[in-house]
N, CA, C and O atoms as CSV, one atom per row, in Angstrom:
chain,resi,resn,atom,element,x,y,z
A,1,MET,N,N,-101.529,53.043,-37.215
A,1,MET,CA,C,-100.681,54.066,-37.797
A,1,MET,C,C,-101.534,54.990,-38.659
A,1,MET,O,O,-102.374,54.533,-39.433
A,2,HIS,N,N,-101.311,56.274,-38.517
A,2,HIS,CA,C,-102.095,57.266,-39.240
A,2,HIS,C,C,-101.445,57.606,-40.566
A,2,HIS,O,O,-100.224,57.558,-40.711
A,3,LYS,N,N,-102.287,57.952,-41.530
A,3,LYS,CA,C,-101.781,58.408,-42.823
A,3,LYS,C,C,-101.064,59.725,-42.629
A,3,LYS,O,O,-101.482,60.555,-41.822
A,4,LYS,N,N,-100.007,59.913,-43.351
A,4,LYS,CA,C,-99.309,61.196,-43.324
A,4,LYS,C,C,-99.918,62.079,-44.402
A,4,LYS,O,O,-100.135,61.641,-45.532
A,5,HIS,N,N,-100.185,63.299,-44.047
A,5,HIS,CA,C,-100.771,64.240,-44.991
A,5,HIS,C,C,-99.700,65.205,-45.464
A,5,HIS,O,O,-98.788,65.553,-44.715
A,6,PRO,N,N,-99.818,65.639,-46.723
A,6,PRO,CA,C,-98.841,66.619,-47.212
A,6,PRO,C,C,-98.925,67.895,-46.396
A,6,PRO,O,O,-99.982,68.245,-45.870
A,7,LYS,N,N,-97.815,68.575,-46.300
A,7,LYS,CA,C,-97.785,69.825,-45.546
A,7,LYS,C,C,-98.627,70.875,-46.261
A,7,LYS,O,O,-98.751,70.871,-47.485
A,8,PHE,N,N,-99.197,71.764,-45.474
A,8,PHE,CA,C,-99.964,72.859,-46.045
A,8,PHE,C,C,-99.014,73.787,-46.786
A,8,PHE,O,O,-97.855,73.944,-46.403
A,9,HIS,N,N,-99.518,74.400,-47.850
A,9,HIS,CA,C,-98.732,75.408,-48.540
A,9,HIS,C,C,-98.759,76.687,-47.713
A,9,HIS,O,O,-99.703,76.928,-46.961
A,10,LYS,N,N,-97.728,77.497,-47.853
A,10,LYS,CA,C,-97.659,78.731,-47.072
A,10,LYS,C,C,-98.861,79.632,-47.301
A,10,LYS,O,O,-99.264,80.357,-46.392
A,11,SER,N,N,-99.446,79.603,-48.501
A,11,SER,CA,C,-100.599,80.455,-48.771
A,11,SER,C,C,-101.808,80.050,-47.933
A,11,SER,O,O,-102.732,80.845,-47.764
A,12,HIS,N,N,-101.816,78.830,-47.410
A,12,HIS,CA,C,-102.937,78.358,-46.604
A,12,HIS,C,C,-102.788,78.740,-45.140
A,12,HIS,O,O,-103.702,78.493,-44.353
A,13,ASP,N,N,-101.676,79.330,-44.754
A,13,ASP,CA,C,-101.412,79.634,-43.354
A,13,ASP,C,C,-102.149,80.867,-42.848
A,13,ASP,O,O,-102.004,81.234,-41.682
A,14,ARG,N,N,-102.921,81.501,-43.685
A,14,ARG,CA,C,-103.564,82.749,-43.292
A,14,ARG,C,C,-104.474,82.576,-42.080
A,14,ARG,O,O,-104.408,83.364,-41.137
A,15,HIS,N,N,-105.315,81.558,-42.102
A,15,HIS,CA,C,-106.193,81.318,-40.960
A,15,HIS,C,C,-106.405,79.822,-40.798
A,15,HIS,O,O,-106.943,79.159,-41.685
A,16,LEU,N,N,-105.983,79.307,-39.675
A,16,LEU,CA,C,-106.209,77.906,-39.358
A,16,LEU,C,C,-107.322,77.827,-38.334
A,16,LEU,O,O,-107.325,78.573,-37.354
A,17,MET,N,N,-108.266,76.928,-38.556
A,17,MET,CA,C,-109.428,76.794,-37.684
A,17,MET,C,C,-109.175,75.780,-36.583
A,17,MET,O,O,-108.403,74.836,-36.751
A,18,SER,N,N,-109.834,75.990,-35.462
A,18,SER,CA,C,-109.806,75.039,-34.355
A,18,SER,C,C,-110.746,73.872,-34.667
A,18,SER,O,O,-111.469,73.900,-35.663
A,19,VAL,N,N,-110.732,72.858,-33.820
A,19,VAL,CA,C,-111.646,71.726,-33.977
A,19,VAL,C,C,-113.091,72.223,-33.961
A,19,VAL,O,O,-113.899,71.814,-34.794
A,20,GLU,N,N,-113.411,73.098,-33.021
A,20,GLU,CA,C,-114.778,73.604,-32.900
A,20,GLU,C,C,-115.188,74.418,-34.122
A,20,GLU,O,O,-116.309,74.288,-34.613
A,21,GLU,N,N,-114.277,75.256,-34.611
A,21,GLU,CA,C,-114.567,76.047,-35.811
A,21,GLU,C,C,-114.745,75.142,-37.024
A,21,GLU,O,O,-115.637,75.365,-37.843
A,22,ALA,N,N,-113.898,74.121,-37.143
A,22,ALA,CA,C,-114.001,73.175,-38.260
A,22,ALA,C,C,-115.324,72.423,-38.209
A,22,ALA,O,O,-115.951,72.194,-39.243
A,23,ALA,N,N,-115.752,72.037,-37.005
A,23,ALA,CA,C,-117.026,71.338,-36.842
A,23,ALA,C,C,-118.180,72.223,-37.315
A,23,ALA,O,O,-119.069,71.762,-38.031
A,24,GLU,N,N,-118.159,73.475,-36.917
A,24,GLU,CA,C,-119.198,74.426,-37.337
A,24,GLU,C,C,-119.164,74.606,-38.851
A,24,GLU,O,O,-120.212,74.622,-39.497
A,25,TYR,N,N,-117.982,74.739,-39.416
A,25,TYR,CA,C,-117.794,74.929,-40.852
A,25,TYR,C,C,-118.351,73.747,-41.642
A,25,TYR,O,O,-118.978,73.929,-42.685
A,26,LEU,N,N,-118.116,72.523,-41.132
A,26,LEU,CA,C,-118.569,71.311,-41.814
A,26,LEU,C,C,-120.004,70.928,-41.462
A,26,LEU,O,O,-120.620,70.118,-42.155
A,27,GLY,N,N,-120.536,71.504,-40.391
A,27,GLY,CA,C,-121.886,71.157,-39.977
A,27,GLY,C,C,-121.958,69.811,-39.268
A,27,GLY,O,O,-122.983,69.133,-39.321
A,28,ILE,N,N,-120.855,69.418,-38.595
A,28,ILE,CA,C,-120.811,68.178,-37.834
A,28,ILE,C,C,-120.320,68.491,-36.418
A,28,ILE,O,O,-119.919,69.618,-36.128
A,29,SER,N,N,-120.355,67.504,-35.557
A,29,SER,CA,C,-119.924,67.717,-34.177
A,29,SER,C,C,-118.398,67.752,-34.076
A,29,SER,O,O,-117.695,67.215,-34.931
A,30,SER,N,N,-117.905,68.388,-33.024
A,30,SER,CA,C,-116.454,68.406,-32.800
A,30,SER,C,C,-115.953,66.991,-32.515
A,30,SER,O,O,-114.814,66.660,-32.844
A,31,ARG,N,N,-116.787,66.166,-31.913
A,31,ARG,CA,C,-116.415,64.753,-31.681
A,31,ARG,C,C,-116.181,64.032,-33.018
A,31,ARG,O,O,-115.234,63.257,-33.144
A,32,SER,N,N,-117.035,64.285,-34.006
A,32,SER,CA,C,-116.862,63.687,-35.332
A,32,SER,C,C,-115.581,64.180,-35.993
A,32,SER,O,O,-114.863,63.402,-36.623
A,33,VAL,N,N,-115.295,65.471,-35.850
A,33,VAL,CA,C,-114.055,66.017,-36.411
A,33,VAL,C,C,-112.858,65.288,-35.806
A,33,VAL,O,O,-111.959,64.867,-36.534
A,34,ARG,N,N,-112.836,65.138,-34.490
A,34,ARG,CA,C,-111.726,64.447,-33.824
A,34,ARG,C,C,-111.626,62.992,-34.272
A,34,ARG,O,O,-110.526,62.462,-34.427
A,35,ARG,N,N,-112.765,62.352,-34.479
A,35,ARG,CA,C,-112.754,60.957,-34.940
A,35,ARG,C,C,-112.129,60.862,-36.335
A,35,ARG,O,O,-111.337,59.958,-36.601
A,36,HIS,N,N,-112.482,61.786,-37.218
A,36,HIS,CA,C,-111.901,61.788,-38.566
A,36,HIS,C,C,-110.400,62.074,-38.523
A,36,HIS,O,O,-109.643,61.525,-39.324
A,37,VAL,N,N,-109.971,62.918,-37.608
A,37,VAL,CA,C,-108.536,63.179,-37.425
A,37,VAL,C,C,-107.840,61.899,-36.967
A,37,VAL,O,O,-106.809,61.513,-37.517
A,38,ASP,N,N,-108.414,61.242,-35.953
A,38,ASP,CA,C,-107.822,60.011,-35.417
A,38,ASP,C,C,-107.749,58.904,-36.464
A,38,ASP,O,O,-106.813,58.106,-36.457
A,39,ASN,N,N,-108.738,58.852,-37.367
A,39,ASN,CA,C,-108.758,57.847,-38.428
A,39,ASN,C,C,-107.825,58.202,-39.589
A,39,ASN,O,O,-107.579,57.376,-40.468
A,40,GLY,N,N,-107.309,59.428,-39.586
A,40,GLY,CA,C,-106.432,59.873,-40.668
A,40,GLY,C,C,-107.180,60.322,-41.905
A,40,GLY,O,O,-106.593,60.441,-42.980
A,41,ASP,N,N,-108.479,60.576,-41.761
A,41,ASP,CA,C,-109.318,60.957,-42.902
A,41,ASP,C,C,-109.336,62.451,-43.178
A,41,ASP,O,O,-109.696,62.875,-44.277
A,42,LEU,N,N,-108.957,63.244,-42.206
A,42,LEU,CA,C,-109.094,64.698,-42.308
A,42,LEU,C,C,-107.729,65.353,-42.161
A,42,LEU,O,O,-107.081,65.247,-41.120
A,43,GLU,N,N,-107.305,66.033,-43.224
A,43,GLU,CA,C,-106.013,66.708,-43.229
A,43,GLU,C,C,-105.994,67.797,-42.163
A,43,GLU,O,O,-106.929,68.590,-42.050
A,44,HIS,N,N,-104.930,67.822,-41.393
A,44,HIS,CA,C,-104.830,68.775,-40.291
A,44,HIS,C,C,-103.375,69.089,-40.004
A,44,HIS,O,O,-102.464,68.483,-40.568
A,45,ARG,N,N,-103.182,70.039,-39.122
A,45,ARG,CA,C,-101.845,70.414,-38.667
A,45,ARG,C,C,-101.895,70.472,-37.146
A,45,ARG,O,O,-102.869,70.940,-36.558
A,46,ARG,N,N,-100.845,69.996,-36.534
A,46,ARG,CA,C,-100.735,70.110,-35.085
A,46,ARG,C,C,-99.844,71.300,-34.769
A,46,ARG,O,O,-98.737,71.425,-35.292
A,47,VAL,N,N,-100.345,72.162,-33.910
A,47,VAL,CA,C,-99.598,73.312,-33.433
A,47,VAL,C,C,-99.491,73.107,-31.931
A,47,VAL,O,O,-100.393,73.454,-31.169
A,48,GLY,N,N,-98.354,72.527,-31.524
A,48,GLY,CA,C,-98.238,72.093,-30.134
A,48,GLY,C,C,-99.210,70.958,-29.920
A,48,GLY,O,O,-99.169,69.961,-30.641
A,49,TRP,N,N,-100.079,71.094,-28.944
A,49,TRP,CA,C,-101.085,70.062,-28.701
A,49,TRP,C,C,-102.410,70.363,-29.387
A,49,TRP,O,O,-103.343,69.562,-29.323
A,50,LEU,N,N,-102.494,71.523,-30.047
A,50,LEU,CA,C,-103.719,71.923,-30.743
A,50,LEU,C,C,-103.803,71.285,-32.124
A,50,LEU,O,O,-102.784,71.036,-32.767
A,51,ILE,N,N,-105.015,71.027,-32.566
A,51,ILE,CA,C,-105.281,70.520,-33.909
A,51,ILE,C,C,-105.894,71.671,-34.693
A,51,ILE,O,O,-106.870,72.280,-34.256
A,52,LYS,N,N,-105.314,71.966,-35.860
A,52,LYS,CA,C,-105.775,73.096,-36.674
A,52,LYS,C,C,-106.087,72.625,-38.088
A,52,LYS,O,O,-105.518,71.644,-38.567
A,53,PHE,N,N,-106.998,73.335,-38.752
A,53,PHE,CA,C,-107.464,72.972,-40.088
A,53,PHE,C,C,-107.478,74.187,-40.998
A,53,PHE,O,O,-107.743,75.308,-40.563
A,54,ASP,N,N,-107.188,73.946,-42.263
A,54,ASP,CA,C,-107.275,74.950,-43.308
A,54,ASP,C,C,-108.602,74.740,-44.040
A,54,ASP,O,O,-109.022,73.596,-44.213
A,55,THR,N,N,-109.266,75.800,-44.471
A,55,THR,CA,C,-110.556,75.654,-45.144
A,55,THR,C,C,-110.460,74.843,-46.431
A,55,THR,O,O,-111.409,74.143,-46.786
A,56,THR,N,N,-109.341,74.921,-47.131
A,56,THR,CA,C,-109.168,74.136,-48.351
A,56,THR,C,C,-109.221,72.644,-48.035
A,56,THR,O,O,-109.838,71.870,-48.767
A,57,ALA,N,N,-108.573,72.245,-46.942
A,57,ALA,CA,C,-108.588,70.840,-46.524
A,57,ALA,C,C,-109.994,70.408,-46.096
A,57,ALA,O,O,-110.412,69.284,-46.375
A,58,LEU,N,N,-110.718,71.300,-45.421
A,58,LEU,CA,C,-112.077,70.979,-44.998
A,58,LEU,C,C,-113.006,70.837,-46.197
A,58,LEU,O,O,-113.848,69.940,-46.231
A,59,ASP,N,N,-112.855,71.718,-47.179
A,59,ASP,CA,C,-113.671,71.624,-48.396
A,59,ASP,C,C,-113.369,70.331,-49.148
A,59,ASP,O,O,-114.280,69.672,-49.649
A,60,ALA,N,N,-112.085,69.970,-49.225
A,60,ALA,CA,C,-111.693,68.731,-49.904
A,60,ALA,C,C,-112.246,67.508,-49.177
A,60,ALA,O,O,-112.626,66.528,-49.817
A,61,PHE,N,N,-112.292,67.558,-47.866
A,61,PHE,CA,C,-112.832,66.457,-47.071
A,61,PHE,C,C,-114.331,66.302,-47.324
A,61,PHE,O,O,-114.822,65.182,-47.469
A,62,ALA,N,N,-115.054,67.406,-47.377
A,62,ALA,CA,C,-116.504,67.357,-47.516
A,62,ALA,C,C,-116.952,66.998,-48.932
A,62,ALA,O,O,-117.996,66.368,-49.101
A,63,ALA,N,N,-116.199,67.377,-49.932
A,63,ALA,CA,C,-116.607,67.187,-51.326
A,63,ALA,C,C,-116.871,65.723,-51.708
A,63,ALA,O,O,-117.919,65.454,-52.295
A,64,PRO,N,N,-115.981,64.757,-51.409
A,64,PRO,CA,C,-116.210,63.383,-51.855
A,64,PRO,C,C,-117.420,62.713,-51.211
A,64,PRO,O,O,-117.983,61.775,-51.774
A,65,ILE,N,N,-117.819,63.185,-50.042
A,65,ILE,CA,C,-118.955,62.562,-49.369
A,65,ILE,C,C,-120.241,63.343,-49.619
A,65,ILE,O,O,-121.274,63.079,-49.004
A,66,GLY,N,N,-120.160,64.301,-50.523
A,66,GLY,CA,C,-121.346,65.087,-50.853
A,66,GLY,C,C,-121.716,66.061,-49.756
A,66,GLY,O,O,-122.855,66.516,-49.662
A,67,GLY,N,N,-120.742,66.371,-48.935
A,67,GLY,CA,C,-121.007,67.271,-47.823
A,67,GLY,C,C,-121.263,68.684,-48.280
A,67,GLY,O,O,-120.874,69.096,-49.372
A,68,ARG,N,N,-121.921,69.403,-47.423
A,68,ARG,CA,C,-122.197,70.790,-47.721
A,68,ARG,C,C,-122.108,71.545,-46.415
A,68,ARG,O,O,-122.650,71.113,-45.397
A,69,ARG,N,N,-121.427,72.663,-46.446
A,69,ARG,CA,C,-121.335,73.483,-45.245
A,69,ARG,C,C,-122.696,74.089,-44.950
A,69,ARG,O,O,-123.507,74.304,-45.851
A,70,LYS,N,N,-122.928,74.357,-43.683
A,70,LYS,CA,C,-124.170,75.026,-43.291
A,70,LYS,C,C,-124.264,76.362,-44.005
A,70,LYS,O,O,-123.344,77.178,-43.949
A,71,GLY,N,N,-125.371,76.570,-44.667
A,71,GLY,CA,C,-125.578,77.840,-45.352
A,71,GLY,C,C,-124.777,77.983,-46.622
A,71,GLY,O,O,-124.862,79.007,-47.299
A,72,GLY,N,N,-123.990,76.960,-46.959
A,72,GLY,CA,C,-123.166,77.035,-48.157
A,72,GLY,C,C,-123.843,76.394,-49.342
A,72,GLY,O,O,-124.917,75.805,-49.221
A,73,LYS,N,N,-123.212,76.513,-50.479
A,73,LYS,CA,C,-123.735,75.901,-51.685
A,73,LYS,C,C,-123.146,74.503,-51.813
A,73,LYS,O,O,-122.047,74.253,-51.318
A,74,PRO,N,N,-123.854,73.586,-52.468
A,74,PRO,CA,C,-123.348,72.211,-52.618
A,74,PRO,C,C,-122.068,72.142,-53.425
A,74,PRO,O,O,-121.528,71.055,-53.633
């Protein structure tokens, strides 16, 4: 059973990223992104059969593990 994540706030609906975009943003593979989704570790939204991500959720995911986006600041 997967963890339920709180719904995104309407202000976050401006741009939702695809799995591939999220992988690029985080500097990890799309396979890793999907694994984190399946484990319930990465907040996401399903739009039909698509998996979408908000940058705020991606930043929150990367912060506790000391992650840093490619070209971004720590």
